[in-house]
N, C-alpha and C positions, 0 to 999 in steps of 0.2 A: 072276480075281485075288483072294487071299485078302485078307478084312477086315483092317484094322489091328488089332494086338494092343491090348487095353485094359489099362493098370496104374492099379490103385487107389491113391491116397496117403492113408495114414493116420498119426496121431498113434501111436506106440509106447508101451509102458509095461511095468512091470516086472510087472505084474499078468497073470497069464494069461487073464483074462476079456476082456481087450482083444483079445489074438489070436483068441480064439475068436470073437468078434464078426467081426472082420476076415475070419476064415476063413469063417465062415456067409454073409457079404455076397458073398464071390468066388463060393461055391458056387452061391447062389440067383441070381446074375446069370448064372452060366455056364449054368444052367438055362433062364435065360429066351433066351438068344442063343447055343446050341451052336456056332454057325458062326464065333465071335469068341473066340480066345483070353485070357483072363480071367486076371489075374494081381493080387496084392496086394503093395504095398512099404511099409515103415516109415520115417517120417523119422526116429525117434530111438530109443534104447532097446533095440530088439530086432530081429533079423533075420526075412525078408531085407530089404536096403536097395533102393533103386532101382536103384544100380549093379549088384547082384548078379542082380538080376531081369533087367535087361537084357543082364548078360553071357550068361545063360543063353539068352535069346531070340535072341542074335547068334550064336548057335553052331546054332540051327536056320534054318529058311526064312523068318522075319520079317525083313521089309523095312520095316514101318511101325509106329509105337507112338503110342498116344493116352493121354496121361495126366490122369486125372481126380482131382482132390483132393477127399476128402471131409470138407472144413473146413465146418461148418456155419454159421459166424459171416462168414467173408471172403467176399467176391461178385466183388470187382473186382480187388484187388491179390493176386498170388500170395505166398504164406508164403515168406519169405527161404531158407529151408531148401529149399523147392521149386526155386529159381532157382539155388542152389549145385548141388543134383543134376543138375539139366537140364544145367549147364554141364560137368559131369563125364561124363556119357554121351554128349554130343554130340562132347566131344573124344576121348573113348575108342572111340567108333563112329560115325565120319563118314560111312560107307556106308549108316546106317540114318537114316530120315525120322522126325521127332518133331513131335508137335502137341500143346500144352497146353489143355486145355479150361478153361472158367471154373470156379472152384470151386461144389461142389453149393451152397453158401450157404445163408441163411435164407429157403427158398423158401416161399412163401404155402402151398402144398398141405401143408407139413410140421406146419403148425399143428394141423390136423385128428389127427396122429399125436400130437403133443405132448398134445391134450386126452383122446384115449383112454387114455395112458400116465398122465395126471394123474388122470382119473377112477378108475382102477385103483388108485391111491395113496390116493385119499380113501375108496375103499370098504373097504381093508383098515385104514385109521386110525379107521373108524365116524366121520369127521367129518360134522358135522349142519349146521354154519354155515360160510359162506366170504364175506368182505367184502373180500379184494384178492388180487392176482396178483403172482407175480416170475417173469420168462421168464430163466432162467439160461443164460449160451452162454459158449462159448470165448472170445469177444471178439475183434475186430479194431483193428488199428491205423489203418488209412485210415478218413478221414471219411465216405467215399460207403458203405460197408460198415457203418460204426457209424449213420448216418442210416436204413440200410434196416433194420437191428436195430429201431431206434426206430419205425420204420414198420411191422414186424409187431407190436410191442407194443402199437401203438396200435390196429392191427386185432384183435388179440385181447381188447384192451378193451372195443372196440365190440362185439364178438361176446358177450361175457359181462356186459356192462354192469357192469364193476367196474375198480377203477384197476389199472392193470398198471405195474411198473417192470423195466427190465431191469437184469441183473447179470452183470458179465463176471468171468471166471476171468483173463484176460489184458487188456491195454489199458487206455484210460483211464478206463472208467467204474468204479464202485463195485461191490464184490462183493456176495453174495448178503446177508450179515450188514448191510452198510451200508442196502441197498434195503430190505429188512425194516425197520431202524430208522427210516428215513424214513417208512414206510406206518404203523409205530405212532405216530409223531409228528403224524400225521394223524388219528388214532383208530381206525384199523383194527386188529382185534385176533384175526382169523380168516384168516390168511395162507397161503397154499399156493405152491408152487415148482413150476413146469414147466421140465424139463430139455432145453434144445437141444442136446444133446450125442449124438454117435455110439455112445460107449461108455462105461464106468465107469473111466476113467483117472485119474491123479492128480488133475487139475484138476476134474473132476467130484466126487470123493469129497470134496475139500477143500470145493468149493462147497456139496455135503449135508451135510456136518459143521457148517459156518458154518449151514446153515439150521435143523439141528436145535437148536444151541446157542441161536440166537436165537427160537426157539420156534414155528417153522413146524408147522403143523398136518400137511402132509404135503409129501413132494418127490417128484416122479416118476423112473422109472427113465430111463435113457438109451433113444434110440430104437430101435438094434440095427438088425438086418438085416429092416427091414420092407419091403411092398411100395411105399410112398409113396416112399421114399428110394430104393430100386432103379430106379424109373420116372425119376425126377430125374437121377440118374447117368448113365442109358442116354439121356437127352435131350442131357446135356453131351458125353457120346461122339460122338452123331450129327453135331452142329454142329461140334466139333472134327475129326472125321475129314475133314471137308470142306476145311480148310485143308491137309491134305496134297496137294491138287491142286497146292499152290504148293510150291518148294523152300525147306528151312530150317525154322528153330524160331521160332514166334511165338505169341502167345496167341490164341486163336479170336477170331474177329470177332463178337461176338454183340450183339444191343440191349440196352441198359441200361435199367432201370428208372427211371423218374423218381423223384427224390427232392425234398422240399420243404427248401430250404435252410434254414429255420428250425428244423428237428426237431432235438432233442437225445436223447442216448441215455438219460439218466435225467432225467424232469421232475419235480420236486418238488410 
């Protein structure tokens, strides 16, 4: 029996650079697992959409599909756009079986990738001093995902022995400009921004511009199609594929990371 097809769900953009990252991600993941049919679908702005990809798969021999959201901020609650898309494909293709993986989210292993990107940005800027960091992310609306983002910021802070605040492009937390202003009010002057974004979409560009206007000494590039990210995505696929033993569409049953209830997304 053929392995379930994998459809990577990503934010779309009017920028061709975003589509280039998504294409590179698909190609590299296909190279890692040639026996799995790997596809990319965009949730907005540009084709192909999820329903378009599924329609093509339905015309072939595909009977099972796993969706993996490449959202690097949300961990527990799926994007509303994902839910709407899944309802459409389920109604249009009742003969197919679908499983929805947990989003990639702010996996701890991705912090090393953020570090690598930020070191490159600091080197390019010839930065000699650093006394604070901002972890910029897409943002999440559910409290558990926000708490996990805060936990990652705390881990990053402990690793570098520097204060770290999170900044969200969406959600309830302040953006990059507000996070930098908060750090400056604490006497920090040499502030760099690490990017927990997949690609240079409009949200990342806005946060990067905020960082430049606020005087950040460097901002790292988005993560792109790097090995650490690919490995997390394949892990999500493997867990969700097990759900296809059951009939119907439901989120993957996975162990949730324990989060401390007192954590906040931005701590002054």
